[in-house]
N, CA and C of each residue as an Amber inpcrd file, in Angstrom:
protein
   264
   2.6610000 -33.6270000  49.0060000   4.0240000 -34.0580000  48.7810000
   4.7210000 -34.2550000  50.1230000   5.8070000 -34.9460000  50.0980000
   6.5630000 -35.1420000  51.3120000   7.7430000 -36.0510000  51.0640000
   8.4200000 -36.3240000  52.1270000   9.6040000 -37.1770000  52.0570000
   9.3370000 -38.4360000  52.8650000   9.9840000 -39.4890000  52.5070000
   9.9020000 -40.7320000  53.2530000  11.3140000 -41.0700000  53.7060000
  11.7290000 -40.5140000  54.8150000  13.1070000 -40.6900000  55.2970000
  13.4650000 -42.1680000  55.4620000  12.4620000 -42.9740000  55.8670000
  12.7120000 -44.3970000  56.0840000  13.0870000 -45.1340000  54.8020000
  12.7860000 -44.5590000  53.6500000  13.1470000 -45.2160000  52.3940000
  14.6620000 -45.3280000  52.2430000  15.4000000 -44.4200000  52.9140000
  16.8650000 -44.4060000  52.7740000  17.6200000 -44.4750000  54.1000000
  16.9620000 -44.1400000  55.2270000  17.6490000 -44.0110000  56.5100000
  16.9620000 -44.7870000  57.6280000  17.7500000 -45.2470000  58.5760000
  17.2090000 -45.7460000  59.8360000  17.0840000 -44.5590000  60.7820000
  15.9390000 -44.4370000  61.4380000  15.7410000 -43.3550000  62.3980000
  15.6300000 -43.8610000  63.8260000  15.0320000 -45.0160000  64.0190000
  14.8880000 -45.5860000  65.3590000  15.1740000 -47.0810000  65.2970000
  15.5880000 -47.6610000  66.4100000  15.8550000 -49.1020000  66.4090000
  14.5750000 -49.9400000  66.3270000  13.4170000 -49.3380000  66.6330000
  12.1600000 -50.0660000  66.5830000  11.6700000 -50.2910000  65.1480000
  12.1420000 -49.4850000  64.2280000  11.7120000 -49.6060000  62.8320000
  12.2840000 -50.8850000  62.2440000  11.4130000 -51.7400000  61.7460000
  11.8430000 -53.0320000  61.2160000  12.2940000 -52.9650000  59.7700000
  11.7930000 -51.9930000  59.0320000  12.1050000 -51.9060000  57.6150000
  12.5420000 -50.4940000  57.2840000  13.7600000 -50.3540000  56.7950000
  14.2670000 -49.0390000  56.4020000  15.3010000 -49.2310000  55.3060000
  15.5030000 -48.1930000  54.5370000  16.4740000 -48.2490000  53.4590000
  17.8940000 -48.0840000  53.9720000  18.8300000 -48.4600000  53.1450000
  20.2430000 -48.3580000  53.5190000  21.0410000 -47.5340000  52.5120000
  20.3630000 -46.7940000  51.6610000  21.0610000 -45.9310000  50.7060000
  21.7970000 -44.8250000  51.4530000  21.1240000 -44.2510000  52.4470000
  21.7230000 -43.1920000  53.2490000  22.2040000 -43.7490000  54.5820000
  22.9810000 -42.9690000  55.3080000  23.4750000 -43.4300000  56.6080000
  22.3620000 -43.5140000  57.6410000  22.5750000 -44.3030000  58.6650000
  21.6340000 -44.3550000  59.7780000  21.5970000 -42.9940000  60.4500000
  20.4090000 -42.5340000  60.7620000  20.2490000 -41.2670000  61.4800000
  19.8830000 -41.5050000  62.9360000  19.8590000 -42.7760000  63.3390000
  19.5800000 -43.1010000  64.7290000  20.6420000 -42.4670000  65.6170000
  20.2180000 -41.7650000  66.6290000  21.0540000 -41.0270000  67.5760000
  21.8690000 -39.9190000  66.8800000  21.2660000 -39.3060000  65.8810000
  21.9360000 -38.2830000  65.0800000  22.6010000 -37.2160000  65.9430000
  21.8220000 -36.4790000  66.7220000  22.3840000 -35.3860000  67.5250000
  23.1240000 -35.9090000  68.7470000  22.6910000 -37.0470000  69.2610000
  23.3660000 -37.6290000  70.4260000  24.8310000 -37.9200000  70.0940000
  25.0890000 -38.3360000  68.8690000  26.4550000 -38.6380000  68.4490000
  27.2070000 -37.4120000  67.9350000  26.5000000 -36.4820000  67.2990000
  27.1420000 -35.3420000  66.6440000  27.1090000 -34.0650000  67.4640000
  26.2400000 -34.0340000  68.4600000  26.1040000 -32.8410000  69.2870000
  24.8050000 -32.1130000  68.9970000  24.3170000 -31.4130000  70.0090000
  23.0340000 -30.7180000  69.9180000  23.1940000 -29.2390000  69.5930000
  24.3790000 -28.8170000  69.2360000  24.6570000 -27.4010000  69.0410000
  24.1280000 -26.8130000  67.7450000  24.2870000 -25.5080000  67.6470000
  23.7950000 -24.7560000  66.4960000  24.4630000 -25.1940000  65.1880000
  25.7460000 -25.5350000  65.2220000  26.4290000 -25.9710000  64.0020000
  25.8280000 -27.2530000  63.4520000  25.5220000 -28.2010000  64.3190000
  24.9070000 -29.4570000  63.8850000  23.5070000 -29.2040000  63.3600000
  22.7850000 -28.3140000  64.0170000  21.4390000 -27.9750000  63.5700000
  21.4830000 -27.3310000  62.1790000  22.3980000 -26.3970000  61.9660000
  22.5280000 -25.7530000  60.6560000  22.9070000 -26.7750000  59.5830000
  23.8210000 -27.6890000  59.9240000  24.2210000 -28.7290000  58.9830000
  23.0150000 -29.5890000  58.5960000  22.2460000 -30.0440000  59.5780000
  21.0970000 -30.9060000  59.3010000  20.0860000 -30.1790000  58.4130000
  19.7690000 -28.9320000  58.7550000  18.8250000 -28.1680000  57.9480000
  19.3600000 -27.9970000  56.5250000  20.6160000 -27.6200000  56.4110000
  21.2230000 -27.3960000  55.0940000  21.2580000 -28.6500000  54.2500000
  21.5840000 -29.7690000  54.8590000  21.6520000 -31.0430000  54.1390000
  20.2720000 -31.4420000  53.6260000  19.2450000 -31.2230000  54.4320000
  17.8870000 -31.5370000  53.9960000  17.4490000 -30.5660000  52.8970000
  17.7600000 -29.2990000  53.0500000  17.3430000 -28.2880000  52.0850000
  17.9940000 -28.5230000  50.7260000  19.3260000 -28.7410000  50.7210000
  20.0540000 -28.8930000  49.4580000  21.2680000 -29.7810000  49.6770000
  21.0700000 -31.0820000  49.5870000  22.1520000 -32.0360000  49.8350000
  23.3170000 -31.8490000  48.8710000  23.0530000 -31.3630000  47.6580000
  24.1320000 -31.1640000  46.6810000  25.1280000 -30.0970000  47.1210000
  24.7490000 -29.2300000  48.0340000  25.6740000 -28.2120000  48.5460000
  26.7690000 -28.8490000  49.3940000  26.5400000 -30.0740000  49.8630000
  27.5120000 -30.7730000  50.7070000  28.2700000 -31.8390000  49.9350000
  27.6510000 -32.4130000  48.9350000  28.2740000 -33.4190000  48.0730000
  27.6120000 -33.3010000  46.7010000  28.3680000 -32.8930000  45.7090000
  27.8150000 -32.5550000  44.3930000  26.9790000 -33.6690000  43.7700000
  27.3160000 -34.8870000  44.0180000  26.5810000 -36.0080000  43.4040000
  25.7810000 -36.7880000  44.4410000  25.2720000 -36.1140000  45.4380000
  24.5050000 -36.7590000  46.4920000  23.2670000 -37.4420000  45.9100000
  22.9470000 -38.6120000  46.4360000  21.7230000 -39.3000000  46.0180000
  20.5110000 -38.7880000  46.7890000  20.7370000 -37.9770000  47.8130000
  19.6340000 -37.4280000  48.5970000  18.9610000 -36.3030000  47.8030000
  17.6420000 -36.3330000  47.7250000  16.9380000 -35.2520000  47.0140000
  17.1860000 -33.8960000  47.6720000  17.1010000 -32.8640000  46.8830000
  17.2390000 -31.4920000  47.3850000  15.8330000 -31.0240000  47.7860000
  15.4380000 -31.4140000  48.9930000  14.0530000 -31.2580000  49.4290000
  13.5740000 -29.8110000  49.4470000  14.3820000 -28.8860000  49.8920000
  13.9710000 -27.4850000  49.9120000  14.1660000 -26.8220000  48.5710000
  15.3180000 -27.0230000  47.9880000  15.6500000 -26.4110000  46.6990000
  14.6240000 -26.7760000  45.6320000  14.1870000 -28.0260000  45.6320000
  13.2130000 -28.4860000  44.6390000  11.7710000 -28.3910000  45.1320000
  11.5640000 -27.7620000  46.2760000  10.2360000 -27.5230000  46.8530000
   9.4430000 -28.8170000  47.0640000  10.1410000 -29.8670000  47.4540000
   9.4940000 -31.1230000  47.8220000   8.9180000 -30.9860000  49.2230000
   9.6770000 -30.3140000  50.1050000   9.2180000 -30.0070000  51.4580000
   9.1680000 -28.4990000  51.6320000   8.2360000 -28.0400000  52.4540000
   8.1690000 -26.6200000  52.7790000   9.2530000 -26.2880000  53.8090000
   9.4720000 -25.0130000  54.0180000  10.4280000 -24.5800000  55.0350000
  10.0350000 -25.1310000  56.4050000   8.7460000 -25.0950000  56.7240000
   8.2840000 -25.6020000  58.0210000   8.5150000 -27.1060000  58.1310000
   8.2800000 -27.8410000  57.0770000   8.5160000 -29.2860000  57.1060000
   9.9990000 -29.6030000  57.3210000  10.8750000 -28.8340000  56.7020000
  12.3140000 -29.0360000  56.8940000  12.6960000 -28.7060000  58.3340000
  12.1180000 -27.6510000  58.8900000  12.3550000 -27.3270000  60.2970000
  11.8750000 -28.4600000  61.2000000  10.7380000 -29.0650000  60.8630000
  10.1960000 -30.1700000  61.6670000  11.1070000 -31.3950000  61.6110000
  11.6100000 -31.7250000  60.4390000  12.5310000 -32.8630000  60.3140000
  13.8200000 -32.5690000  61.0710000  14.3150000 -31.3460000  60.9620000
  15.5130000 -30.9550000  61.6960000  15.2790000 -31.0890000  63.1930000
  14.1220000 -30.6570000  63.6650000  13.7800000 -30.7790000  65.0880000
  13.7380000 -32.2400000  65.5130000  13.1900000 -33.0990000  64.6720000
  13.1570000 -34.5250000  64.9780000  14.5730000 -35.0710000  65.1590000
  15.4910000 -34.6430000  64.3090000  16.8720000 -35.1050000  64.4040000
  17.6200000 -34.5030000  65.5870000  17.2450000 -33.3090000  65.9950000
  18.0140000 -32.5690000  66.9990000  17.4820000 -32.6450000  68.4160000
  16.2240000 -32.9160000  68.6110000  15.6090000 -32.8900000  69.9400000
  16.1190000 -34.0720000  70.7890000  16.7060000 -33.7910000  71.9570000
  17.1780000 -34.8640000  72.8220000  16.0580000 -35.8210000  73.2460000
  14.8020000 -35.3490000  73.2550000  13.6770000 -36.1930000  73.6490000
  13.0380000 -36.9300000  72.4660000  13.5290000 -36.6760000  71.2670000
  13.0140000 -37.3490000  70.0810000  13.3700000 -38.8290000  70.1160000
  12.5180000 -39.6830000  69.5590000  12.8340000 -41.1190000  69.4860000
  14.1510000 -41.3790000  68.7350000  14.5240000 -40.4590000  67.8750000
  15.7730000 -40.5980000  67.1220000  16.9800000 -40.6070000  68.0750000
  16.9190000 -39.8390000  69.1280000  18.0680000 -39.6800000  70.0310000
  17.9760000 -40.4860000  71.3210000  16.9950000 -41.3350000  71.4320000
  16.8380000 -42.1650000  72.6500000  17.7110000 -43.3950000  72.5730000
């Protein structure tokens, strides 16, 4: 099992095909900050998007066990790492 973030989000400018249901995540931390609050928000949103917006179209990846805790940490790291392609 897993998630396909590109189905709903843009992550890098090099990606030619991505969904537009969700917001662009390109430069996620670069725009929002690299701090602990942003990291907690990103992890929480991935784990249970309904906790942030009751009718979110984003799946509750952790709550519904679509992704493991480690996978959610990895996606969060991708969004937060200044050296990640997401933040370049």
